[in-house]
C-alpha positions as CSV (number, residue, x, y, z in Angstrom):
1,M,-45.3,-15.7,11.0
2,I,-46.2,-14.4,7.5
3,D,-45.2,-11.1,6.2
4,T,-44.9,-10.0,2.7
5,V,-46.9,-12.0,0.1
6,V,-47.4,-11.6,-3.6
7,L,-50.6,-13.2,-5.1
8,V,-51.6,-13.4,-8.8
9,T,-54.8,-14.5,-10.6
10,E,-55.8,-14.7,-14.0
11,H,-59.4,-15.8,-13.0
12,L,-61.3,-12.4,-13.0
13,T,-64.2,-11.7,-15.2
14,P,-64.3,-8.7,-17.6
15,E,-66.9,-7.0,-15.3
16,Q,-64.6,-7.6,-12.3
17,Y,-61.8,-5.6,-14.1
18,Q,-64.2,-3.0,-15.1
19,I,-64.7,-2.3,-11.4
20,I,-61.1,-2.4,-10.5
21,M,-59.3,-0.8,-13.3
22,P,-60.8,2.6,-13.1
23,Q,-59.6,2.8,-9.5
24,L,-55.8,2.3,-10.5
25,Q,-53.3,4.4,-12.5
26,L,-52.4,3.5,-16.1
27,R,-48.7,3.2,-16.6
28,T,-47.3,2.4,-20.1
29,G,-43.8,1.5,-21.7
30,T,-43.3,2.8,-25.1
31,S,-40.2,2.4,-27.4
32,L,-38.7,5.5,-28.4
33,V,-37.4,4.1,-31.7
34,T,-40.6,2.4,-33.0
35,G,-43.1,4.0,-30.9
36,E,-44.6,0.6,-30.1
37,V,-46.3,0.3,-26.8
38,S,-44.4,-2.7,-25.1
39,Y,-46.5,-2.9,-21.9
40,E,-49.6,-1.4,-20.2
41,R,-50.5,-1.9,-16.6
42,Y,-52.8,-0.4,-14.1
43,V,-51.2,0.2,-10.6
44,E,-52.3,1.7,-7.3
45,S,-51.1,1.4,-3.7
46,L,-54.1,1.2,-1.4
47,A,-54.0,2.0,2.3
48,V,-55.8,-0.6,4.6
49,P,-58.4,1.6,6.7
50,R,-57.8,0.1,9.9
51,T,-54.0,0.1,10.0
52,G,-52.9,2.4,7.3
53,A,-50.6,-0.3,5.6
54,Q,-50.1,-0.2,1.9
55,I,-51.2,-2.9,-0.5
56,R,-50.0,-2.5,-4.1
57,V,-52.6,-3.7,-6.6
58,T,-51.5,-4.2,-10.3
59,V,-53.6,-5.3,-13.4
60,D,-51.2,-6.5,-16.2
61,T,-52.8,-6.4,-19.7
62,A,-50.3,-8.9,-21.1
63,K,-47.7,-11.6,-20.2
64,W,-44.5,-12.7,-22.0
65,V,-44.4,-16.5,-22.6
66,K,-41.4,-18.4,-23.9
67,M,-42.3,-21.7,-25.5
68,P,-39.8,-24.7,-26.0
69,G,-37.7,-24.1,-28.9
70,E,-38.3,-20.4,-29.0
71,K,-35.2,-17.9,-28.7
72,S,-37.3,-15.3,-27.2
73,P,-40.5,-15.0,-25.4
74,H,-43.7,-13.6,-27.1
75,K,-46.5,-11.6,-25.8
76,I,-49.9,-12.8,-25.1
77,L,-52.9,-10.3,-24.6
78,M,-54.6,-11.3,-21.3
79,N,-55.3,-9.6,-18.0
80,S,-53.9,-10.6,-14.6
81,L,-54.4,-9.1,-11.1
82,R,-51.4,-9.0,-8.8
83,I,-51.6,-8.1,-4.9
84,E,-48.5,-7.5,-3.1
85,G,-48.0,-6.4,0.5
86,S,-47.3,-7.2,4.1
87,V,-50.3,-8.9,5.3
88,H,-48.7,-8.6,8.9
89,K,-48.7,-4.8,8.6
90,A,-52.1,-4.8,7.2
91,M,-53.4,-6.7,10.2
92,H,-51.5,-4.9,13.0
93,A,-50.0,-1.8,11.6
94,H,-46.5,-3.3,12.3
95,N,-44.5,-6.5,11.8
96,V,-42.5,-6.6,14.9
97,Y,-44.1,-9.8,16.4
98,G,-47.4,-11.6,16.7
99,G,-48.1,-12.2,12.9
100,E,-50.5,-15.0,11.7
101,P,-48.5,-18.0,10.9
102,S,-51.2,-20.0,8.8
103,P,-51.4,-19.0,5.2
104,Q,-55.1,-20.6,5.2
105,D,-56.1,-17.7,7.5
106,C,-54.1,-14.8,6.5
107,L,-54.4,-15.1,2.7
108,P,-58.2,-15.3,2.6
109,W,-58.2,-12.4,5.0
110,L,-56.1,-10.3,2.8
111,L,-58.1,-11.2,-0.4
112,A,-61.3,-10.2,1.6
113,T,-59.6,-7.0,2.6
114,V,-58.5,-6.0,-0.7
115,G,-61.9,-7.0,-2.1
116,E,-63.6,-4.7,0.3
117,M,-61.2,-1.8,-0.6
118,L,-62.0,-2.3,-4.3
119,S,-65.8,-2.8,-3.8
120,C,-65.3,-6.0,-5.6
121,K,-65.4,-9.7,-4.6
122,L,-62.3,-11.4,-5.4
123,P,-61.8,-15.3,-6.3
124,T,-61.1,-17.5,-3.4
125,I,-57.5,-18.6,-2.6
126,E,-57.7,-21.7,-4.8
127,W,-57.7,-19.4,-7.8
128,W,-54.6,-17.6,-6.9
129,K,-50.9,-18.4,-7.4
130,V,-48.3,-17.6,-4.5
131,C,-45.4,-15.8,-6.3
132,R,-43.7,-15.0,-3.1
133,I,-44.2,-15.4,0.6
134,D,-42.0,-14.3,3.6
135,F,-41.9,-16.6,6.6
136,A,-40.3,-14.8,9.7
137,A,-39.6,-15.3,13.3
138,S,-38.9,-12.6,15.9
139,F,-36.5,-13.5,18.9
140,D,-36.2,-11.5,22.0
141,L,-32.7,-11.4,22.8
142,G,-32.8,-9.2,25.8
143,N,-31.2,-6.0,24.3
144,L,-29.8,-4.5,21.1
145,E,-26.2,-5.3,22.0
146,N,-27.1,-9.1,22.2
147,V,-28.6,-8.8,18.6
148,R,-25.7,-6.9,17.2
149,G,-23.2,-9.3,18.9
150,W,-24.9,-12.3,17.4
151,I,-24.7,-10.8,13.8
152,R,-21.0,-9.8,14.5
153,A,-20.3,-13.4,15.4
154,K,-21.9,-14.6,12.0
155,S,-19.6,-12.5,10.0
156,L,-16.5,-14.4,11.2
157,V,-17.7,-17.6,9.4
158,V,-17.4,-18.9,5.8
159,Y,-20.8,-19.8,4.1
160,P,-19.9,-22.3,1.2
161,R,-23.5,-22.4,-0.1
162,R,-24.3,-18.8,-0.6
163,Q,-22.7,-15.3,-0.6
164,V,-23.7,-13.6,2.6
165,D,-23.7,-9.8,2.7
166,F,-23.4,-8.1,6.1
167,F,-24.7,-4.6,6.8
168,G,-22.4,-3.8,9.7
169,D,-23.4,-5.4,12.8
170,L,-27.2,-4.8,12.2
171,G,-28.1,-7.4,9.6
172,L,-27.2,-10.0,7.0
173,Q,-28.8,-11.3,3.9
174,A,-28.1,-14.4,1.8
175,V,-29.8,-14.1,-1.6
176,G,-30.6,-17.3,-3.6
177,T,-32.6,-18.2,-6.7
178,T,-35.3,-20.0,-4.7
179,T,-35.0,-18.3,-1.3
180,T,-33.5,-15.4,0.2
181,L,-32.7,-15.4,4.1
182,R,-32.5,-12.1,6.1
183,A,-31.5,-11.5,10.0
184,Y,-31.5,-8.2,11.2
185,A,-31.9,-5.9,14.3
186,K,-35.6,-5.1,14.1
187,G,-35.6,-2.1,16.3
188,T,-33.1,-0.3,14.1
189,Q,-35.2,-1.0,10.9
190,F,-38.5,-0.3,12.6
191,H,-37.4,3.3,13.6
192,K,-35.5,3.9,10.4
193,E,-38.6,3.1,8.2
194,G,-40.9,5.1,10.2
195,G,-42.6,2.2,11.9
196,Y,-43.1,4.0,15.0
197,Q,-44.8,7.1,13.4
198,D,-47.1,4.8,11.4
199,L,-48.1,2.8,14.5
200,L,-49.0,6.1,16.2
201,K,-51.5,7.0,13.5
202,A,-53.2,3.6,14.1
203,T,-53.0,2.9,17.7
204,S,-52.6,4.6,21.2
205,P,-49.2,6.0,22.1
206,D,-48.7,3.6,24.9
207,R,-49.2,0.7,22.5
208,A,-46.8,2.2,20.0
209,F,-44.3,2.9,22.8
210,E,-44.6,-0.9,23.9
211,V,-44.1,-2.4,20.5
212,S,-41.3,0.0,19.9
213,R,-39.4,-1.4,23.1
214,I,-40.0,-4.9,22.0
215,A,-38.4,-4.1,18.6
216,D,-35.4,-2.7,20.2
217,R,-34.5,-6.0,21.7
218,T,-35.7,-8.3,18.9
219,L,-33.8,-10.1,16.1
220,R,-35.8,-10.7,13.2
221,C,-35.0,-13.8,11.1
222,E,-37.0,-14.5,7.8
223,V,-37.0,-16.6,4.8
224,E,-38.4,-15.1,1.4
225,V,-39.6,-18.0,-0.4
226,K,-39.8,-17.4,-4.2
227,A,-41.8,-18.6,-7.2
228,P,-39.4,-21.2,-8.5
229,K,-39.5,-23.1,-5.1
230,L,-43.3,-22.4,-4.7
231,D,-44.2,-23.7,-8.0
232,K,-42.6,-26.9,-7.2
233,L,-44.3,-27.4,-4.0
234,I,-48.0,-26.2,-4.7
235,N,-50.4,-25.7,-7.5
236,N,-52.1,-22.7,-5.9
237,A,-52.5,-20.7,-2.7
238,S,-55.0,-23.4,-1.2
239,D,-52.2,-25.9,-1.2
240,L,-49.9,-23.9,1.0
241,T,-49.9,-24.7,4.8
242,E,-48.1,-23.6,7.8
243,G,-46.2,-26.9,8.2
244,T,-44.6,-26.4,4.7
245,L,-43.6,-23.0,5.6
246,R,-42.1,-23.9,8.9
247,S,-40.3,-26.8,7.2
248,I,-38.7,-24.3,4.6
249,Y,-37.7,-22.0,7.4
250,E,-35.8,-24.5,9.4
251,E,-34.2,-26.2,6.7
252,E,-32.9,-23.1,5.0
253,W,-31.4,-21.5,8.2
254,R,-30.0,-25.0,9.0
255,K,-28.3,-25.1,5.6
256,L,-26.8,-21.7,6.0
257,L,-25.7,-21.6,9.7
258,R,-24.9,-25.4,9.8
259,P,-25.5,-25.8,13.6
260,I,-24.1,-28.8,15.3
261,D,-26.9,-31.0,16.8
262,S,-25.7,-32.3,20.0
263,E,-27.0,-32.7,23.6
264,S,-23.7,-31.3,24.8
265,R,-23.2,-27.7,25.4
266,M,-21.1,-25.9,22.8
267,A,-17.7,-24.7,24.2
268,H,-16.7,-21.1,23.4
269,T,-14.1,-19.8,25.8
270,A,-10.3,-20.6,25.6
271,L,-10.5,-22.6,28.7
272,E,-13.4,-24.6,28.0
273,V,-12.3,-25.4,24.5
274,A,-8.9,-26.5,25.8
275,N,-10.5,-28.9,28.3
276,R,-13.0,-30.2,25.7
277,L,-10.3,-31.0,23.1
278,A,-7.9,-32.5,25.6
279,A,-10.6,-34.9,26.7
280,S,-11.9,-35.7,23.3
281,F,-8.4,-36.1,21.5
282,P,-5.7,-36.5,24.3
283,D,-3.0,-37.4,21.9
284,N,-3.2,-34.6,19.5
285,W,-5.3,-31.9,21.2
286,I,-2.8,-29.1,21.3
287,G,-2.6,-28.9,17.4
288,L,-6.3,-28.6,17.2
289,Y,-6.2,-25.9,20.0
290,M,-4.0,-23.9,17.9
291,V,-6.2,-24.3,15.0
292,W,-9.1,-23.1,17.1
293,C,-7.1,-20.1,18.4
294,T,-6.4,-19.1,14.8
295,L,-10.0,-19.4,13.8
296,A,-11.1,-17.4,16.8
297,V,-8.6,-14.7,16.2
298,R,-8.6,-14.3,12.2
299,G,-12.0,-16.0,11.4
300,E,-12.6,-19.2,9.2
301,G,-12.3,-17.2,5.9
302,W,-8.8,-16.1,6.4
303,Y,-7.8,-19.6,7.9
304,R,-9.3,-21.6,5.0
305,Q,-7.2,-19.3,2.5
306,H,-3.9,-20.7,4.1
307,V,-4.6,-24.4,4.6
308,E,-5.4,-27.2,2.2
309,R,-9.2,-28.0,1.7
310,S,-8.7,-31.5,2.8
311,T,-6.8,-30.4,5.9
312,W,-9.7,-27.9,6.9
313,S,-12.2,-30.6,6.3
314,K,-10.6,-33.1,8.8
315,Q,-9.9,-30.4,11.4
316,R,-13.4,-29.1,11.3
317,R,-14.9,-32.6,11.7
318,K,-12.7,-33.2,14.9
319,L,-13.7,-29.7,16.2
320,E,-17.4,-30.3,15.6
321,A,-17.2,-33.8,17.1
322,A,-15.8,-32.2,20.3
323,C,-18.7,-29.6,20.4
324,V,-16.4,-26.5,20.4
325,S,-17.2,-23.4,18.3
326,W,-15.1,-20.7,16.9
327,E,-17.9,-18.1,17.0
328,S,-18.7,-15.9,20.0
329,T,-15.4,-16.7,21.8
330,N,-13.6,-14.7,24.5
331,V,-10.6,-14.4,22.3
332,L,-11.8,-11.4,20.2
333,T,-13.1,-8.2,21.4
334,I,-15.9,-8.2,18.9
335,D,-17.3,-11.4,20.2
336,S,-21.1,-11.8,21.0
337,P,-22.3,-11.8,24.8
338,T,-22.5,-15.0,26.5
339,D,-26.3,-14.8,26.5
340,V,-26.4,-15.6,22.9
341,Q,-23.3,-17.7,22.2
342,D,-25.4,-21.0,21.4
343,F,-28.5,-19.1,19.9
344,F,-29.8,-20.6,16.8
345,P,-32.8,-19.0,15.3
346,S,-35.1,-22.2,15.3
347,L,-38.9,-21.7,15.6
348,D,-38.5,-24.1,18.7
349,E,-36.0,-21.6,20.3
350,A,-37.4,-20.5,23.8
351,R,-36.6,-17.0,23.0
352,R,-38.9,-16.6,20.0
353,I,-41.9,-14.4,20.5
354,S,-44.6,-16.9,19.9
355,E,-47.7,-14.8,20.8
356,I,-50.1,-14.4,17.6
357,L,-52.0,-11.0,18.0
358,P,-55.7,-10.9,17.5
359,Y,-56.9,-9.1,14.4
360,E,-60.3,-7.9,13.0
361,R,-61.9,-10.5,10.9
362,V,-63.3,-9.5,7.4
363,A,-66.4,-10.9,5.8
364,S,-65.3,-12.9,2.8
């Protein structure tokens, strides 16, 4: 499902800017040394009438361009319109589950909604550039402890491709230049940011309570796709498809978590692992078992600091070949519950909340 989006266009007429700009607040940046105005932009946050969600609208009066061979960018005076916000919240007053997955449906809806609020018809999606789009999935893991346990288990692993920051056992984030991945306990974030109170203003108490209960047992996983990646894939918003976003989501989470693709169920407990290794490597399974025990107790990061890289690579290949995991074991007291030992946040996962909530259509 699609959540936060940032759209930019330079294809408005002077008459359209004359309608929009008086509704926004002028903000300027001035050099205290020279008195020169470095930028002027018009900004306002608009509340969607049906849901109260905030959509930020910005008109920039110039852009900075750096040409080949230039040491620093130069300013070009030209207007552009930027729209930023959660299309999911704009549609449903929350973003716990049920968002629209197709950009060809939700982006025209967003443009029509903003145009209605500004009393100005905006260009269709082929005239807009997508600078950011978040594609997310919500998973019902049964309760908050399962959600926190899964996140705890991820903290025991080394991530060679990216730096992964953990926020206790409530969330993780992996920032990159083209994408940023996040996984977190949706219920905690929902209540902390006032989502329940916001929902009460837009719907009935019974509905708000129902969404709140779903949030409390939900793991939210998302991929923020940034402009550098989008620029390589599409020319404008009309080129972006649900299939493209689903592929990016799956690819990015697989790169980060490196799941073992196998028809065999992963072994996590001490007894299961011993039996699996003995069957797979009868001649030297005890050495691999000691490696697994160390990984389960101290974590992958600690172990890799004390062995050669080539040694670890060989051991890892054998452990993965035997389909054993050192995450979510029964060795540590901080392991994740057995219900989520083999969980991977794929869009094909049975625990993904796949329902798409209906929303009010807007005349475009």
